[in-house]
C-alpha positions as CSV (number, residue, x, y, z in Angstrom):
1,Q,-0.3,-0.1,-0.1
2,N,1.0,3.4,-1.3
3,G,1.7,6.2,1.4
4,E,3.8,9.1,2.6
5,L,7.4,8.2,3.6
6,Y,8.4,9.9,7.2
7,C,11.5,9.8,8.6
8,K,13.3,9.9,12.3
9,A,17.0,10.0,12.9
10,P,19.5,11.7,15.2
11,S,20.8,13.3,11.7
12,V,17.2,15.4,10.9
13,A,17.1,18.7,11.5
14,L,14.0,19.6,14.3
15,G,13.0,22.2,12.1
16,Y,13.7,25.4,9.8
17,Y,15.3,27.9,11.5
18,R,13.0,30.8,12.7
19,N,10.5,29.7,9.6
20,E,7.3,28.6,11.8
21,K,5.5,27.8,9.5
22,A,7.8,25.7,7.1
23,T,8.3,23.9,10.4
24,A,4.8,22.9,11.0
25,E,4.4,21.8,7.7
26,T,6.9,19.5,6.8
27,F,7.6,18.2,10.3
28,K,4.9,15.8,12.6
29,D,5.8,14.5,15.9
30,G,9.4,14.7,15.8
31,W,9.2,12.8,12.1
32,L,10.2,14.5,8.8
33,L,7.4,14.3,6.0
34,T,9.4,14.0,3.1
35,G,6.7,14.2,0.4
36,D,7.6,11.3,-1.3
37,L,5.2,8.6,-1.9
38,A,6.6,5.0,-1.1
39,F,5.5,1.4,-0.4
40,R,7.3,-1.6,1.1
41,D,7.7,-4.2,-0.6
42,D,8.1,-8.1,0.1
43,E,11.7,-8.0,1.0
44,G,11.5,-4.8,3.5
45,R,12.5,-1.9,0.8
46,V,11.2,1.3,1.0
47,V,10.5,1.8,-2.9
48,I,9.7,5.6,-3.9
49,V,7.1,6.0,-6.4
50,D,6.8,9.1,-6.4
51,R,6.4,13.0,-5.0
52,L,2.7,13.7,-3.4
53,K,3.0,17.4,-4.4
54,Q,3.0,15.9,-8.2
55,M,0.3,13.7,-7.5
56,I,-3.4,14.5,-9.2
57,K,-6.1,14.4,-6.8
58,C,-9.2,13.4,-9.3
59,M,-12.5,12.3,-7.8
60,D,-11.3,12.8,-3.8
61,S,-8.2,10.1,-4.9
62,Q,-5.1,9.8,-5.9
63,V,-3.3,9.5,-8.7
64,A,0.4,9.1,-9.3
65,P,1.6,10.1,-12.7
66,A,4.7,7.8,-12.8
67,D,2.3,5.0,-12.6
68,L,0.4,6.0,-15.6
69,E,3.6,7.1,-17.4
70,A,4.8,3.5,-16.9
71,L,1.6,2.1,-18.4
72,L,1.1,4.4,-21.5
73,S,5.3,4.0,-22.2
74,R,5.1,0.2,-22.7
75,D,3.4,0.3,-26.0
76,E,5.5,-0.2,-28.8
77,D,4.8,3.2,-30.6
78,V,4.8,5.5,-27.9
79,S,8.7,7.0,-27.2
80,E,8.3,9.2,-24.4
81,V,5.2,10.2,-21.9
82,V,4.5,12.6,-19.5
83,V,1.7,12.6,-17.5
84,G,0.5,15.8,-14.9
85,G,-3.1,16.5,-13.5
86,V,-5.3,19.5,-14.6
87,P,-7.8,21.6,-13.5
88,H,-11.6,19.4,-14.3
89,E,-15.2,20.9,-13.5
90,K,-16.5,17.8,-12.1
91,F,-13.3,15.8,-10.6
92,G,-11.6,18.5,-9.4
93,E,-8.0,17.5,-11.3
94,A,-7.7,15.0,-14.1
95,A,-5.3,13.2,-15.5
96,V,-3.4,14.2,-18.8
97,A,-1.1,12.5,-21.1
98,F,1.8,13.7,-22.9
99,V,3.2,11.3,-25.6
100,V,5.5,11.5,-28.3
101,P,5.2,8.5,-30.7
102,K,7.8,6.8,-32.1
103,R,5.6,7.2,-35.7
104,F,3.8,10.3,-36.3
105,S,1.6,8.7,-39.0
106,D,-2.1,7.0,-37.9
107,L,-2.1,9.3,-34.3
108,Q,-6.0,8.4,-33.6
109,H,-5.5,4.8,-34.1
110,L,-2.9,4.9,-31.5
111,R,-4.8,7.6,-29.1
112,E,-7.7,5.5,-28.8
113,K,-5.0,2.4,-28.1
114,L,-3.5,4.3,-25.5
115,I,-6.8,5.7,-23.6
116,E,-7.9,2.2,-24.0
117,A,-5.4,0.8,-22.5
118,V,-5.8,2.8,-19.9
119,K,-9.1,2.4,-18.9
120,S,-9.1,-1.6,-19.3
121,K,-6.3,-1.4,-16.6
122,C,-7.1,1.2,-14.0
123,A,-9.9,2.7,-12.0
124,F,-11.9,5.0,-13.2
125,H,-10.6,8.0,-11.0
126,K,-7.0,7.3,-12.9
127,H,-8.3,7.7,-16.2
128,L,-7.4,10.2,-18.5
129,H,-10.4,12.4,-18.5
130,G,-7.9,15.6,-19.0
131,G,-7.1,14.2,-22.7
132,L,-4.3,12.7,-24.6
133,F,-1.9,14.8,-26.6
134,F,0.8,14.2,-29.0
135,L,4.1,16.6,-29.3
136,R,7.1,15.9,-31.4
137,S,9.4,16.6,-28.0
138,I,8.9,16.5,-24.2
139,P,10.7,20.0,-23.0
140,E,13.0,19.6,-20.3
141,T,14.5,21.6,-17.5
142,D,18.2,22.2,-18.0
143,S,19.4,19.3,-15.9
144,G,17.8,17.4,-18.7
145,K,14.6,16.0,-16.9
146,F,11.0,16.2,-17.6
147,S,8.8,18.8,-15.6
148,R,5.3,17.6,-15.7
149,R,4.6,21.3,-14.1
150,D,5.7,22.9,-16.6
151,V,4.2,20.9,-19.5
152,V,1.0,21.2,-17.9
153,K,1.4,25.0,-17.9
154,L,2.3,25.1,-21.2
155,H,-0.9,23.3,-22.2
156,L,-2.7,25.5,-20.1
157,D,-1.8,28.8,-21.1
158,Q,-2.1,27.1,-24.6
159,Q,1.7,27.5,-25.9
160,I,2.4,24.1,-26.6
161,E,2.4,22.7,-30.3
162,Y,0.4,19.4,-30.7
163,L,0.8,16.9,-33.6
164,D,-2.5,16.8,-34.0
């Protein structure tokens, strides 16, 4: 079962210097709330799943973008994928996928195939209610990582060029 990872050790700070608000948000009864979503596997190892701040809150349920990214990236026609959350008037937030296809032909078929894969393997609150969009490439940060937040912001600001 996924949950937030807390840690406590002598080397963990007691709080933020002169910042009571940040301390109250980050520490609870001496435990550091890491902001990481994790679970313990069958061998007792802790596995980090995602950051809680990146979680999509759809229909009062948590959706881990990494879970949907892993599912969508298994498709042989997908080169890269990033999933984020967008405001949704009915569900609060909804998952939206940005996909770089390996081939740029028959995108409508690929869209239907990917949406059906999510529908058939995931609970309703994890479906791509925000849509699925094809891009030539996914914008990266200076360190070469995909930024869900940046891609979603470009999408919401209508400053992104789609393939279809």
